Residue, then its C-alpha position, 0 to 999 in steps of 0.5 A: m330705475e336705480a332702485n329696482k336693480p337689487g330686486s332684479a339681481v335677486v330675481m336673476r339669481r333665483t332664475s339661474r338657480l332654478m334653471t341649474t336645478g332643472c338642468l340637473t334634474t333633466l340630466l339625472a332623468l336622462i342618465m337613469i333612462l339611459s341606464v335602464a335602456v342599456s341594462w335592458l339591452w344587455y339582459a336581452a342580449w344575454n338572454n337571447g344568447n342563452i336561448n340561441n345556445d340552447r337551441r343550437e345545442t338541441a339542433l346539434a343533438s338532433i343531428m347526432q341522434r339521427a346519425r345514430d338511428i341511421s347507423d343502426d338502421t343501415a347495419h340492420a339492413l346489411n345484416m338482413s340482406t342475403e347479398t355479399d357483393a360489394d356493389t349491392l352492399t354499397a348501394l344498400i348503404w347509400q340508400h340509407t345514409k345518402a352519403p356522397t362518398i362510400t369506400y370499401d376495404e375488402s381486406r378488412l371487410k369495412f365500408t366507410a360512408t362520409t356525409a354532412e348532416s344538418a339541422i335548422y333552428d330559429e335564432q332569437v334576436i333583439l332587432p328584426g333580422g333573425g330567423p332560421v339558422k342551419v348547423s351541420r356536422c361532418l359524420v363518418f359511418t363505418y360498417t365492419r364485419h368479421p367472418g362469421t359475425a354481424w355487421t358492426p356499425q360506428v358513427a364518428e364526428k369529423n372536422d368539416e374539411t373531411c366532408h368538403p369533397g363529398t359535398d362537392i360530389s353530391a352537388l355534381v351528382r344532382l347536376t348530372q342527374t338533371h343534365l342526363s334527364t334532358l339528353h336526347a336518346q341519340d346522345l346517350t353514348r359514352a363520348a357524347v355524354q362525356h362531351s356534354l358534361d365537360p365540353t372543354g375537357n378542363l373540368q376533370s370532375y367527370d369521367v364517363k366509364s361506360v354507357v350500357r343499354t338494356g331493354d328500355t333503360v340506359t345505365i351510365s357509369i361515371l366517376v365523379s370527382s371533387p375539384g382540386t382534390t383526389v377524392g372521387q366516387c363512382y355513380r351509376f345513373i339510370r334513365p329511360a332509353h327513349n326520348n322524353s322532355q324530362s326523363p327521370t334519372t336515378a343515381t346510386a353510389t357504387p364501389s367501382c365503375 
C-alpha cells in the first residue's frame, strides 16, 4: 500500500491541473458569452434609440406640416368668405382648426386660435412592451388682416402650458355636448341647464348665458372656463327642441356669449 502513494499523488496533481484548466476554460467561455450578450444589448438599445428618435422627429414634422396646411386652408376660407362679422369668422376658424380657444382683437383685426395637435408613432423596444406613443405640440394660429388686404396666416409653436387651459375646455365642451343631448325638453331653460351642469355651484366651469328656442331647435350659449385659470371661451350649443333618447348637440366657438 505504501508503494502506491507516489503514483496516487501524481494522479491527484494531474487531476487538479485538469480541473483548474477546465474551470478557467469554462470561465473564459462564460465571460465571452456575457461580453457578446452585453455588446448585443448595447447595440440593440443604441439602434432602437436611433430608430425611435427618427420616428419621433417624423411624427413631430408631420404635426407641423399639418399645422401649416390647416393655417393656409383657414386663411383661404377667410379670404373666400364674404362675411365680416367676428361671430361668423370665429365659427369659420373653429370649423377648420377645432381650436378650443379663439380670441379676437378688434383693434388689430386679429384672430388667435390656440390648440394642441398630436401624432402617434410605434416605439421599438428590445423586450415586449413597446407600441404606440403619442407626441403633441402646442400651436397658436393667428390670422391678421389690414384694411384692404387679405387675411395673413401665421402658425407658431408654444410651450405646453399655453395649451393646458384649452385642453381642459375642449374636454368640458365634449362633456357638455353629451350632457345636453340627454336633457328633456322641459329642462332646456337657462336655470335648469346651469343647475344640471353645476348642481353644487362650486365648479365655476360653466356659466350659462342664454337659452333661445327657434322653431325646432334650441341654442344654448355657455361660457366654458378652464378650472383654476382665467381662460374661458364662449360656445354655442345647438340641439333639437323636442325630446329624444339622444338628441344630437353641436358645439361652435363664438367670440362672445
